[in-house]
N, C-alpha and C positions, 0 to 999 in steps of 0.2 A: 464490160457491161456495169452500169451504175448500181450500186447497193441501195435498195430502198431504205429511206429513214424517216423518223418523225421529228418534226420541231421540237426542241426541248421545251419540257413543261406540258406537253400533250400526250394523250394516249388513245390507243384502240381499245374498244371494249368488245370482246367476244359474247357469244351467247350466253354461257355461262355466267359471266360477270354482268351481263345486261339483266339476267333473270333476277339477280341480288339487288341490283340497283332499282329494278321495277318494284320490287318488294318494298324498299324504303320509300320510294316515290308515292307508291299507292297508299302506304300508312299516313304519310304526310298529308297528302291529298284528301284522304277521308276526314281527318281532323279538321283541315281548313274548311271543307265544305260544311262540317257539322257546327262549326262556330259562325257560319253564315257569310263565309268569303266567297266571291264570284271570280272565275278565271279571267286572266288577261295576259296578252302577248304584246310585245314592242320590238321593233327592229334590231337586229344584232348591232347596227351601228347608228351612231347619232352624231348630229353636228358637234363639232369641237367646242362651240360656244355653248352648248348645253351641258357638256361634261367638266369643262375646266372651271376651277374656283369654287367646287362643291366639296372637294374631298381633302382639302388642305394642300399645302405645298408638296409633301410627300406622296399624297395620293395622286396628284397631277403628274408627277414624274412616272408613274406607272401606268399611264395612259397608252395604250396602243394607238397610234395615229396611222391614218390610211392615206396614202398618196391618192391625188384626184384620179390617177390612171396608171396602169402597171408600167408604162414606158414615160413616165412624167419627166424624169431627169434628161432623158435622151431627148425629148423634145424641146426642153428649155436650153439645154447647153450645147446641143450639137451645132446650131447655127454659129456659135462663136468659136468653138474648138475644133469644128472639123478642118481637117488638113486639106481638104479639096478646095475650100474657099480660098486658103492661103495660097495654094497652087494656082488657082484661078487668078488671082490678083497679081501674083508673080509673072504669070504667062502673059496677062494682059499688059502690064507695063513694059516688059521686054519687048513685045511686038510693036508697041506704038511709040516706044521712046524716041525714035529716030524721026517720027513725024511731028513732034511737039516743038514749035519754035518760041512759044512764050507760056508764061505761067497760066494764062487762062485756058489754053488747051487741056493742060493737066486737070484744072479745076473742072472743067466738062467732063473729062474721062472719070474722075472720081465720082461726080454726081451720077454718071451712068451705072457704076459699081454700087453705088448707094441704093439706087432704085432697085437694082437686082437683089441685094441684100433683103430690102423691104419686101419684095415679091415672095421671096422664099419664107419670110416671117408669117406672112399672110396665109401660107398654106396649112398653118396650125389653127385648127377651128376650136379648139378648146379655148374657153374665155380666159381662164387664170394663165395658161400657158401663153397666149398671145400678149397679155398685159405684161409678163415679165420679159418676154422675147423682145417686144418693142422698146422696152425700157433700156435692156442692155445692148441691143444692136444700135439704138440711136446713140447712146454715150460712147460705144466703141468706135463705130464708123465716123463719128464728129473727131474722135481722137487721132484716127488714122488721117483722116483729110487734114487736121490742123498740123500734124507733125511733118507730113510730106510737103505741103504748101510752106511752111515754115522754113524747110530745109531749102527748096528752090528759090524762094523770094531772097533768102539771105546770100545765095551764091548770085543772083542776078544783080543784086546791089553793089556787089563787088566790082562790077564791070566785066564780067568774064565774057570771052567770046562765045559765038554761037556753038562753036566746035567744042569749047571747054563744058558749055552747058549739056550738050548732047552727051559728052563722056560722062558728065556726073549723071545724067539721067539713067545710063546703064547701070549705075549703082543701085537703082530704086529697088530691085527685087531684094538685094541684101537689107535695105532699109526697111521694106515690108515685112521680110522675115524676123527682123529684130523687134518690130512692133507687135507682130503677132505672137512672138514668143512671149513677150510681156503680158499680153492679152490672155494667152493660155493660163496664166496664172491668176486669172480675174476672181477666182474664188476668194482670195486674200485681199486684192485690190478693190473690189466692187462690192463684195457682199459683206465684208466685215463692217463697213459703217453702218449697215442695215441692222435694226433690230431683229432679235429672234421673233418676235411676234410677227413682224412684218414679213420675214422669210417663210414662217410656219404658214401665215394666211396664202402665200404664193401656192405652196406645194402640198397643203394638207388642210381640209375643211372638215373632215370627219374623223371618227375615232370609234373603235370597238367599245361597247359599254363596260364600265368598270364594276357596276352593280346594278341592281334592279330598282332601287329606290329613287335615284334622279331621273331615270327615264319614266318611272311612274309619276312623279311630280310634274313632270313636262307634259305627260298625258292628262293629267288632272287639269292642269291650266287651259290646255287646248280644248278640252271637253266638258268643262265644268258646267256648262249649261245643260247637258244631256245626262249627268250621271246624278243618282241620287245622293243626298248628304245626310248622315255621314256615308262615305263610300268605303266599302271592304272589298279588297280584291286580294287574290293570291296570284303569283306568277312563279312558273317553274322553267327557267331558261338557263343557258350557259352565259357566263361572263368571262372577261379576259383581263389579265394584269401582267405587265411587263416585269413580273417579279423574278427574283432568282429561284430556279427550280429546286425543290428539295423534298424530303418525305413529308406528306400531308400539306405541301404547297406546290400549287401548280399554275401554269399560265393560261389554262383553259379549264374552267370547272363550272359545275352547276350549282345554281342557288335556288333555294325555294322560299319566296317571300311572302309574308302575309302583313299587309298595311291597312290601317284606317285613317282616313283623311277628313277633316271637316268637323272634329270634335276634339275638346280638351279633357274630357272625362277619364279619370284615373281607372274606371272599370276596364279600359282598354289594356292598360298595363297589367292589371291583374288577370285578364284573360290571356294575354301571351304567356304568363307563367302557367296557367291551366293548360294550354295547349302544348306547351313543351313537355309537361309531365304526362299528358295523354299520348303524344307521340312516341316518347320513349317506353311508356308502357306497352304499347302495341309492338315496339321492336324488342321488348323484353331486356331494356337496359336498365339496370337498377341502381347502379352506384355512380351518381353524377352530382354536380354542383351547378345551380343556377346563381350566377353572381349578379348582384343588382347594386346600382349606384345612382347619383344624380349629378349632372353638370352643375346645378347650383352648389352642390357640396364641393366640387373641385374649383368653383369660381370663389367661394368663401375661404377656400385653402390658399388660393393665389392672393386674396385681399390680406389674408394673415401674414402672408410671406413677403408683402409689400411689391407684389409682381403683378398687379391686376393688368397693367399695360402690356406684359409680357407673358400672359396666360396660355396663349397657344403653344408657345414653346414649352411650358411647362407641362401641359397635357400630353404633347407628343412624347417627352421624355419619360415622363410617368408610364405611358403606354408600353414602353419597353422593358418594364421592370422584369417580367417574367422571361424575356429573351436574353437580356445582357447583364441583369442584376443590378443591386442597389449602388455599388461604387461606380460602375460605369454611367449610370444615370447621373450621378452626382457629378461626375467629370463633364458630362454633356452640359449640365445645367451651369457649372461654372464658366463653361466656353460660350454660353449664351448671355452672360453677364449677372447671372444670380450670385449673391454674396454668400459667404459660408453660414452666417446667421440665418438668412432666409432659407437657405437649404436644410439647416437644422430644424427650423420650424415646420417645415414641410414633412420631413420625415419623423418628426416627433409624433406627428398626427397619423400619418401613414402607417406606422409600425404600431399603433394602438391596438390590443388584442382584447377580445371580450365578445360576448354574445351581441346579437343584433340590438336588444334593448339597452345593453351597457353602452354600446357605440353611440346610439341615439342620445342618450344622457350626456356622453362625452362631448359630443359635437355641439348639442344645445348650449352647453356652457362655453364652448369656443366660439360660438358664431352670435354672440350677444349683439355684436355691431355689424353683423353681415347679413344684409337682407336676402342675398342670393343663396347664402349657406344655409340661413333658417328656413327659407322656402324649400330647399331641397330636401332637408331633414324632415320637414313636415309632409312633404308630398310621398316619400318614400314610407312613412310611417302610415300614411292613409292607404297606400297601396296594400300594404300588409294587413291592415283592418279589413280591407274589402276581401281578401282571400277567406277570412272567418266568416265574412257575410256569405259567401258561395259555400259555405258549410265545408271549408277547407281549412288548411293551415300553411305553414311556412316551411314544411318539408323540403329539404333539398336547396332551399333559399339561404344565401349567404349575403349579408351586407358587407360589401367589400369597398372601403374608402379609397384604395388605389386603383380601382377599375376606372379606367380613362376612355378607352376607345378612341383611336386615332382620327376618325373622321369627323371633321369640323363642322357638320351640319346638326349635330345633336344639341339639344338645348334643355331637355329634361332628364326623365329616367333613362338610364342605360343598362343594357343586358348583355351578359356573355356566359356561354355554357360549356362546361368542360367535363368529359366522361373520365371518371377518375381511374387511376391504375392502367393507363393506356400511354403509349408514346405520342398520341395525336394531340395536337393543339385544341383550340376551342372548336366546337362543331356548331355552334349558334350564336347569334349576337343580333342587338338591334337597339333601339331607343326611340325617344320623342325628338321630333324636328318642327319647332314651331314656326320657322320662318323659312323653310326651304322653297315654297312655291313663290315667294317674294322674289327669289332670284330669276323668276321668268317674267317679272313684271305684274304679278298678280296682286292687286290692291287688296283684296280680301284677306291675304296673309293666313291661308288655311292651316290650321294645326294638323299635325299627323304623327302617328306612331306605328312602329311595325319592328318585325324582327325576321331573321333569315336563317335557314338550316343550310349547311354545307354538306351537300350529299356524297361528295367524294370523301370527306373526312369521316362522316358517319360510316361510310362503306369500310373504310381502313380500320376504323375502331371496332366495328362489328366482326370483321375478319379476325382481328387480333383477339376478340374475345371468344370467337367461335359462337355467334349468336344466331347465324342464318339457319332457319329451319330447313329440311330437305325439300319440303314441298315448294319452297321459294325457289328453288334451283330447277325446277321441272317445268318446261313449257307445255309438253303433251302429257296427258294424263293416262292415255292407253294406247297400246300399238297392236295393230291386227297382223298376225303372223300367218302364212300360208305355206302349202306344200306344192301348189303347181297352178297353172292358169285357172283351172275350174274352181278351186278353192279361193283363190284371189277374188275372183269375179263374185262368188258368193259373199266373200268378206266386204265387198264395197257396199252391198245392201245394209249390212250391219253397221258399217261405217257411217253411213248416212243417217241411220237412226240415233247412233250416239251423238253425232253432231247436232241433230234436230233437238236433242235433249239438253244442249248447251255444255256438252263434254268435249274438251280438247281431244281429239283423236286423230290418228293417221295410220296408214297401211303401209307395210313395206312394199316400195315400188317394183322391186326386181324379183326374179326368180333366183333364189338363193337357198344354201343349206339353213336348216332351222338355227343351228349355233350361231351363224353370222346374223340372223335376224335378231336373236336375243342379245347378242352382244351389242348390237346397235342401240337396243332399248336401254341396257345398262350404260352405255357412253353418253347417252342423251339423259340419263337419270329419269326414264320414264318408269313410273312405279308398278304398271300394271300391263299385262300383254294378254291377247286372246289368240289361242291357237286353234287354226281351222284346218281339219282334215277332212278325208271323205265321210267319216263316221259323223261328223258334225254337220256336214251339208245335207245329210239325210233325215237325222232327228232334231235338228235345230238347237240343241244342247252344246253350247260353245266351251271350250276349256279356257277357264278364267284363272290366269296365273298372277300371284304376287311376286314380283320381282325381287324384293328385298328378303322375305322369308322363303321363298320357293314353293309355298303352298299354292295348291290349284284345286279347282272344283268346277263341276258342270253346271253351267246356269244358262238361261235363255238371254237374250240381248236386253229384254225389259227387266230381268232380275239384275243383270250386270249394271244397268242404268240406276236402279233403286239403290243398290249397295254402294255406288260410287256418289250418289248424291245425298246419301244418309248423313 
């Protein structure tokens, strides 16, 4: 019997875990709505043309691609590699070989076989399957025909007798077997000359979404005449990445995105910082850092290093600093063609220590000849000033010159949030993307900015810090317990009253000992129980029990409702 397993990087979530996850999602959703964001959902899969080229080279490698159908390989390859076709050919040649008197007879036979193969190919109704099958069947059957005719024609020109030709015809099955043996290795003979993009177009047109930002940009372009501008949306859905699974990194995980598109106002960046703070306040997370940088600062850094034409490689390498360390990043940059001098220039700036204001002064001095670098520092300073206009400050905010974020579509401010003193990586991140919609042919080139919470990482961090309140783990507020069928029926009326008042309540469904019923409440972490016996059915005063303290009192159902809703 097969043992059930899960794909690597995916997980089941039981009721206890789901209750905690829902606690996080509810906190995030409340803040998003409070700041004026509207909900949106997009399909789990997108066309590959939508996804590729938006995340950089490394991001594209982590896309999960979807075959056009579950048996696609079988549909494509079986007509060429199926042994039954080989046997059919060998059998036909063997049976008719003695009736062939001239090469023309053999040509007619081969044409009949080709028609039969073409008929089999037409049985595949999938458009992409038919395209590739016709392509390969046509090439391979022409090869079979050419080789056999060439063989026989060469023998005929030698002046062999009819008997000799018939004898040679008996060798055709062996010849066919040799030819098909070569064809069975067609993966290297016929697929190799084709580009990977051509092959991918044959077998996969769709992929699972890598994040929620690119599908959002696609949605905006398709619906821009029907949505208000600026358009503020939030989206809470799973995404998939073909990454190596490890603690805090999964192949399937939820993201909670909030994006604004259609404005380049820096108030959006300031409100991202305010939203992050408010979510963490709701979750009782106190020790965290909101790292902020600007792609213009990184571009200015690349210009100072004389690497403007190779800045993408620089950004990707810098993004790995926390993972592999400074020395490994330097090695990677050397391998990408950077000189020792340019690398020293980069790390002299990256390693500068000081307050946010000191870093601003330091970079202003460095970027006197860099328009991009100057713009980046200027916009970062403006965002921090806006926080003061909101009657706030830059608490928990750190200007991190080394913050790069690997996704290639960012063009302005970028964010990354880490909860301190936990083993989990960043739990939130985002930034501005001034040209993302242009990738879908949008002439308006709408500017956008957004960020995302990683629910799975937030969950792991809160578990590590023991921050989940007990009430977040209880789905039912109160359980009605009973001694027999009569008291159970009485309890159903009280149950209806509790639910009508908006209180999550349930009744123990079976006849069981009271201990078993109360154990059930404890296992489900139900905080309260009502115990109904014969006395309770007569006077209407119910035994109301606090499951944590063990305290109990006699109350009417209305008094219990008032107590629970207080």
